[in-house]
N, C-alpha and C positions, 0 to 999 in steps of 0.2 A: 504493500500500500504506500510505502514511503517513496517508491521509485516509479510507480505508474501514474497515469493521468486521472485515475478515479479520485473522487473527493475523499480527503482524509485530513487529519489534524495538522500535520506538517509535511513538507515535501522537499525532496532532494533538489539541488539546483539543475539537475538534468533528468529528463524523463526517459525511461528505458522502455521502448515500445514492446519488445519481444516478451518481457516479463508478464505482460497482460494475458497472454495465451494460456500458460499453465494455471494462472490464477482463475481465469474463466472456467476452466475444467473443474478445479477443486471447489470453486465457489458454488457450483450447482448443488453439491451434496454435503459439504462440510458442516453447515448448520443443521440441515434436516437430519443427518445421522446422529447428531448430538441429542436431538429431541427423542429419536427412536431409542437410543441408548438410555436416556433418562426414564422413558417409559418402562424399559426392561428392568432398570434398577429399582423402580417403584414396585414392580411385582415381587422382587426379592425382599425389599424392605417390608412390604405388607404381609409377607409369609410368616413373619415373626412378631407382628405388631397389630394392635387394634387400630381402628380408624383414628381415634383420639391420639394414641401414641404416635402414629405416623405423622399427623399434622403438627404435633408438638415438635417432633424431630425435624420436619421440614422447615418449620419456623426458625428454629435455632440454626440449622445448617445453611439456610438461604438468606434470611433477613439480617442476621448478625454480620456475615461477610459482606453483604451488600452495603450496610451502614458504614462499616469500617472501611470498605473499599472506596466508597464515595468520598468520605471525609479525609482519607489519608492517601489512597492510591490514585484516585482520579484527579484530585485537585492539582497536583503537579503537572498533569497533562494539559489541563486548561491554562495553567500559568505559562507553560512553554508556548502553547499555541498563541496566546495573547502577545507574548514577546515577539514572535515571528511576524505578527501583524502590526508591530510598531509601538506596543504599549511600553511605558517607561517605568517599570517597577524596579526598585533597588534590590529587592530580595523576594523570595517566596513568602516570607513572613508578612511583608508589606502587602502582598497580593491577597493573602488568605481571607481577610474579611470581605473582599470583593467577590470571592468565590460564591458567596451566598446571595449575590445580587442578580436576580432574574434567572430565567431558565435558558439554558443553552439552545440554540446557538446565539440568539440575541443577547442573552445574559451569560452567566458563567456556570450556574449550578447544573450538574449533569451526572449521569451514571455511565456514560461512554460505553466501553466494552462490557460492562457488567449488566447490560440490559437483559441478558439471558436469565439472570437470577429472579427479577420480579415476574418475568413472563412464566418461568417454570413454577414459581410459587403460586401464582394465580391459577395456572392449569392444574396444579396438584389439589388446590382447594375445590375446584369445580368438579374434577374427575373422581374424587375419593369415593362418593357413593356408588358410582358405576364400578370402580375397581373392587370395592368390597363385595359387590354382587358377582362380579366375574370370577373372583378367586374361589368361590364355592365349588366344591367338587361336582355337585349335581347341576351346575349351570348348563342349561340345554343349548344355549347359543354357542357357548365355547366348545362344548362337546361336539356339536354339529360341525363347527369349523375344523376341529381336530380330525374328525372322520373324513371330511371333504379333502383336506390337505393330504391325508394319507393316500387317498385314491387319486387325487389330481394335484401333484406337487406344483404344477404351473399355476395353480390357483393363487399362489402367493403374489402373482402380478395383479390380482384383483384389488389388492390394497391400494393400488394407484388410482382407482376410480374416484373415490372422494377427493383425492388430491387434484385430479383434473377438474372436477366440478368447482372446487374452490378457485383454482387457477383461472378457469373460464369466466366465472362470474365476478370475482373480486379483485384480481391482480391489477387490471387496468384502472380501477376506480380508487384503490387504496394502496398507493406506493408505500413500500416499507419505510418506516420512520424510526422504529425502535423506541418510540415515545410512549408506548402502551396505550394511552388514550387515543382512540380513533384509528389504531393500527390494525384494522379488521382483517385484512388479507393475511398478514403475518400471524396474527393470533389464531385464526381458524386453521391455516395451513400447518402451523407447528403443533397445534393442539391435536389435529388428526394424526400427525406423526407420533406424538406422545402416546396417544391411545393405541396406535398400531404397535408400538414397541411393547406395551403391556400385554396386548393380545398375542403377539408373536411369541414372546418368551413363555407365555402361559401354555402354548402348544406343546412344550416339553420336547421330548425326543423327536416327535413328528416334524417339528420345525427343522431340526438339523439334518434329518434324513432327506426331507424335501429339498433343502438348500443344496445338499450334496448332489442330488439328481439334476438340478437345473443350473448349477453354477456356470457351466460353460455356455449355456444358452443365454443366461443373464449377461455374461461377459461379452458375448457376440452382440447382443442387443445394445449394450452400452457403447460398444465400439462403433456401431453404426449410428446410434442416436445422437451422440455428441457432435460429430462433424456435420451431420444432417441439420442439427439445430443451428450450428454456426452458419451454415450455408443459407438457411432460411432467414436468419437474422440479417445477414449482410447482402443478400442477393435478390430475395423475392420482393415483388411489388407488395406493399403493405395494404392489400385490399382487405375487406371485412373478414372473409372466410379464412384467408391466410393468417392474419394477425390474431384473430380471436378464436379460431378453432384449431388449425393445424399446428401452429407454434405451441400452444399450451399442451396439446397431445404429446408432441415430441419432447417437450421440456420435461413433463412429468414422467414419461417413459424413461428418459435419460436419468433423472434423479433417482427413481426407484430401482432401476436396473443396477446402478452403481452401488446403492445401499445393499442390495441383495448380494452383489459380487463381493463386497467387503466383508459381510458377515459369513458368506459361504467359504471363502478361501481362508479367512482368519480362523474359522472353526476347524478347518482341516489342518492348517499348518502352524497355527500359533496357540492352539488350545492346550497349553502345558502349564502345570503348576511350577512356579519358581519364585525365589526370593526377590528377584528384580521386578517381576510382574507385580507382586504385592507392594513393593516399594513405589513403583510408578502409579499404581492405583491410588495410593495415599497422596502422592506428590502432585497429581494432575490438577487438583482443585486450587491449591496455593499457586501453582505455576500459572493457571488461568487468571487468577486475581492480579498477580504481580506483573506479568510479562509485558503488557503494553506500555506501562509507564517507563520501564527500563528501555524498551525499544525507542520511545519518543525522546528520552533523555539522550541516548546515544545518537539518535538521528539529528538532534538539535546541534550537537557539537560537530557533526560530520557534514551537515547539509550544504555548507558553502565551501567545504574543503576541495581543492582541485584534484585530489587523488582519484584514480579510476573507480567507477561505480562498483566493480566487483570486489575491490578492497573494502569499500564501505559496506557492501552487502555481507561480506564475510565477517567483518568486525561486529556488525549489528546482530547477526545470527548467533555467533559464538558468544558475544557479550551478553545478549539477552538470556541465552541458556545458562551460561556460566554464573552470572550475577544472581539470576533467579534461583538456581540450584544452591548457591552459597547461602543466600538468605533463608531458603527453605531448610537446608540440612543443618545449619548451625544455629538458627534462631527459632523459626516456626516449629520445626519438628521436635526440638529439644526443650523449649520453654513452655511449660504447661499452660500458662495464662494466655499465650499467643495462639495456641492450637485452635480453640473454638472461634477465634476471630477470623480464621481463614478456612472454616468449615470442617476442621478435623475434630475427632473425638479427643477428650482429654487424655485418654490412655490408648 
């Protein structure tokens, strides 16, 4: 985001056009798969908790890191952004009272990359009654889905249908803002993915057997869908049927195919118990909260430097990972009082 022409908080002094293409590919499924994974994690969380216990746990693990993140992690991002726009603060301390003046982008107060947390919390609240019903062993709807997936593994592609309906009716009218209020397309689209994740993992062994059977078909579908989507975006005449029917169809097929591909091949080749996987599972949340601030700080010091952009890119990638890991490993992970502030259990 620092190097491409897309809107972001700060920018390098040189735009690198080729970086946009791999970003377009990843950008199609990287946020959707997070909501699917969150739905899956919810199923595991509810297997050992009542609805009340689950909502209490969600409140602590989502709202506390959100509050701490906004006040401590996001504020420096806005400060640096304002400096690049010509503001003349002598220090971050001088800026901090202004952080609470107005809502971003006209004002300063924002949750920036932490938007995922309030969205997930709201979805968890709304979906809990449904999830409590679905987790029952005798649930007829879930049992019917399990039996159908056993007979027709390609039925996993049917989960894309409600995504297409949302894309068709809402995407053109409600551009994604991450402001929560009025962000109807994002809310509905991600909510469907969240519920889908819960249902998918509730299928148990049937899901993984079905994914193994269709993994190469899903891969082939994704390989065809993505370049077709690019071609349609950049070459077709934007008539009504092309823009509002065919593009949403191909877009949703592309998104869902790659999600199935990632789950299928990960289940086959990466599904092994190990200490490093357990370590990463715990570290990923603090990494998410911390990383963008470190990226922006590094970018601020490098943005006008004459060095080649690949050196900047390397420094920012290694620096973001290394500094985030150092803070996590030697502070957040080891200091009990810090752990819940970044979504970790105290032990």
